[in-house]
C-alpha positions in Angstrom: 151.3 0.2 125.8 152.1 4.1 124.9 155.1 5.4 123.5 156.6 6.5 126.9 156.2 3.0 128.4 157.8 1.6 125.3 160.6 4.0 125.6 161.2 3.1 129.2 161.1 -0.6 128.6 163.6 -0.1 125.8 165.9 1.7 128.1 165.6 -0.8 130.8 166.4 -3.7 128.4 169.4 -1.6 127.2 170.7 -1.1 130.6 170.3 -4.9 131.5 172.2 -5.9 128.5 175.0 -3.3 129.0 175.5 -4.6 132.7 175.5 -8.2 131.4 178.3 -7.3 128.9 180.2 -5.5 131.6 179.9 -8.3 134.0 181.2 -10.8 131.3 184.1 -8.2 130.7 185.0 -8.1 134.4 186.4 -11.6 134.5 189.9 -13.0 135.3 193.2 -13.1 133.8 194.0 -16.8 132.9 197.4 -18.2 132.6 199.0 -21.5 131.9 201.4 -22.2 134.7 202.9 -25.5 133.6 202.1 -27.7 130.5 203.8 -31.1 130.2 203.0 -32.9 126.9 204.0 -36.6 127.5 202.6 -37.5 123.9 205.9 -36.2 122.4 208.8 -38.5 122.6 211.3 -35.8 122.6 211.4 -35.5 126.4 209.2 -36.3 129.4 210.7 -33.5 131.5 210.1 -30.2 129.4 207.6 -27.6 130.4 206.1 -26.3 127.1 204.3 -23.3 128.9 207.8 -21.5 128.9 207.8 -21.1 132.8 210.6 -23.5 133.3 208.8 -26.1 135.3 211.1 -28.8 134.5 210.6 -32.3 135.8 212.8 -34.9 137.2 212.3 -38.4 136.0 212.4 -41.4 138.2 211.8 -44.5 136.2 209.1 -43.2 133.9 209.1 -44.5 130.4 207.6 -43.4 127.0 205.1 -45.5 125.0 204.2 -44.8 121.4 200.7 -46.2 122.0 197.6 -44.0 122.0 199.5 -41.3 120.3 202.4 -41.3 122.9 202.2 -41.1 126.7 204.3 -41.4 129.9 204.2 -44.8 131.4 204.0 -45.3 135.4 204.8 -48.6 137.0 203.7 -48.1 140.5 206.8 -46.6 141.8 208.0 -44.3 138.8 207.4 -40.6 139.2 207.9 -37.2 137.8 208.3 -34.2 139.9 209.4 -30.5 139.5 212.9 -29.7 140.1 212.0 -26.3 141.9 208.8 -25.4 143.6 205.9 -24.5 141.5 204.2 -21.3 143.0 200.4 -21.4 142.8 199.9 -18.8 145.7 199.1 -15.8 143.4 196.0 -17.5 141.9 192.4 -17.6 143.0 191.4 -20.4 140.8 193.4 -23.4 139.8 192.6 -25.8 136.9 194.4 -29.0 136.3 193.6 -31.2 133.3 195.2 -34.3 132.2 194.6 -37.4 130.0 195.0 -40.8 131.7 194.7 -44.5 130.9 194.6 -46.9 133.7 192.9 -50.3 134.8 194.0 -49.5 138.5 191.2 -49.4 140.9 192.9 -48.9 144.2 195.8 -47.2 145.8 197.5 -44.8 143.5 198.5 -41.0 143.6 197.9 -39.6 140.2 199.4 -36.1 141.0 200.0 -34.2 144.2 200.9 -30.4 144.8 202.7 -30.7 148.2 205.0 -33.0 150.1 201.8 -34.4 151.7 198.7 -32.7 150.5 196.2 -34.6 152.8 197.9 -33.2 155.9 199.6 -30.0 154.5 197.6 -26.8 154.6 196.5 -25.6 151.1 197.8 -28.7 149.3 195.9 -30.5 146.4 196.0 -33.9 145.0 194.2 -36.6 142.9 194.3 -40.1 143.8 192.6 -43.3 142.8 190.7 -45.0 145.6 192.1 -42.9 148.4 189.0 -43.3 150.4 185.4 -43.4 149.0 185.6 -47.0 147.5 187.2 -49.1 144.7 187.0 -47.6 141.4 186.8 -44.1 142.4 189.1 -41.1 141.6 189.4 -38.4 144.4 190.2 -34.8 144.1 191.3 -32.9 147.2 191.8 -29.3 148.3 193.0 -28.9 151.8 191.5 -25.6 153.4 194.4 -25.3 155.5 192.7 -24.8 158.9 194.1 -26.4 162.3 194.6 -30.1 162.1 194.9 -30.2 158.2 193.1 -33.5 157.7 190.0 -32.2 159.4 189.7 -29.4 156.7 190.5 -31.5 153.7 187.7 -31.2 151.2 187.3 -34.2 148.9 185.2 -34.6 145.7 185.3 -37.9 143.9 183.7 -39.7 141.0 183.8 -43.1 139.4 186.8 -43.9 137.0 185.5 -44.7 133.6 185.5 -48.5 132.8 187.5 -50.1 130.2 191.0 -48.9 130.6 190.7 -46.4 127.7 192.2 -43.0 127.5 190.0 -40.3 129.3 190.3 -36.7 130.1 190.1 -35.3 133.6 189.7 -31.8 135.0 189.6 -30.4 138.5 188.7 -26.8 139.1 189.1 -25.4 142.5 188.1 -21.8 143.3 189.6 -19.7 146.0 187.5 -16.9 147.2 184.7 -17.9 149.6 181.7 -16.8 147.5 179.6 -19.9 147.0 179.4 -23.6 148.2 180.8 -26.6 146.3 184.0 -24.9 144.9 185.5 -28.0 143.5 184.2 -28.9 140.1 185.1 -32.3 138.5 184.8 -33.0 134.8 185.4 -36.4 133.0 185.7 -36.2 129.3 184.2 -32.7 129.3 181.1 -33.9 131.3 180.5 -32.1 134.8 180.4 -34.9 137.3 180.5 -32.5 140.4 178.3 -33.5 143.3 179.8 -36.0 145.5 181.7 -34.7 148.6 182.9 -35.5 152.0 182.8 -31.8 152.6 182.0 -28.5 150.9 183.3 -25.1 150.9 181.1 -22.7 152.9 180.2 -19.1 152.1 181.8 -17.8 155.3 185.0 -19.6 155.8 188.2 -19.1 154.0 190.4 -18.0 151.1 192.5 -20.7 149.4 196.2 -19.7 149.2 197.4 -23.0 147.7 201.0 -23.7 147.9 204.6 -22.9 146.7 205.8 -26.5 146.6 206.8 -29.4 144.6 204.4 -30.9 142.0 204.6 -34.8 141.8 203.1 -37.0 139.2 202.6 -40.7 139.5 204.0 -41.0 143.0 206.3 -39.2 145.4 209.2 -40.1 147.6 208.2 -42.2 150.7 204.8 -43.2 149.4 204.2 -46.6 148.0 200.8 -45.8 146.5 202.1 -45.1 143.0 200.2 -45.1 139.7 200.1 -48.0 137.3 199.0 -46.5 134.0 199.8 -43.8 131.5 199.4 -40.1 131.2 199.7 -38.3 127.9 199.5 -34.6 129.1 199.0 -32.7 132.4 198.3 -28.8 132.3 198.0 -26.5 135.2 196.4 -23.1 134.7 195.6 -20.3 137.2 193.2 -17.3 137.2 193.6 -14.1 139.0 191.0 -10.9 139.1 191.8 -8.6 136.4 191.9 -5.2 137.9 191.3 -3.3 134.6 188.1 -5.0 133.9 186.6 -4.6 137.3 187.5 -0.8 137.0 185.8 -0.8 133.5 182.6 -2.3 135.0 182.6 0.1 138.0 183.0 3.0 135.6 180.2 1.8 133.3 177.8 1.2 136.0 178.5 4.7 137.3 177.7 6.0 133.9 174.6 4.2 133.7 173.4 5.3 137.0 174.2 8.9 136.1 172.2 8.4 132.8 169.3 6.9 134.7 169.0 10.1 136.6 168.6 12.2 133.5 166.0 9.7 132.0 163.1 9.2 134.2 162.2 6.2 132.2 165.0 4.3 134.1 163.2 4.7 137.4 160.6 2.3 138.6 157.0 3.6 138.8 
């Protein structure tokens, strides 16, 4: 391989590396929207994110076991005093730690007054529909009919009634299929769906509505178990980094015109 070819290869590798760096830079702004740490005995209603998403407490008690947690008895619930606005975000991540032996009929959390029927609602429930011993995650795409456009992912609840950590990630822009990701104890268990997000269908707007934990008014299907924390995070595109990537690519293209080694031969 001659020196000219070596130079061309080195420049091409350098361009590829620079593009990769800029793609990584062109990410999202992530923000904690609400953070409820029930492991502290100070209060079960404070939002430690600083965004003021205070909860109202109906029958939830505190236990010192497992480092501290909020205890739900099937009818107890926590819900936001004011609406919790998720509409600016293109991606929502909800993390929580939960301990339960319940295998049927329980709302864990719900962002909506009725997420299954309301456009752009979300919820997690134990045995809502796939089968005993499963936990469901729903994002309602918000088309006509509500329920017909609900997309549900589900996985099996870990056995043994121990504390486990759950994560649901929902992406908004319609750029790829399977836009719900499910994690249990940090392991990606994505893969089981009643429906999938398609590449040509929608943009999720989510809701500006109440957030309910454990149950909600008018619904009997409440949680029997304990939750030690629940955190909601959102992401939006960061315009400055997209602009940086566009500028960088433009400079590289201009540079390529000056160096024939960048051109395919």
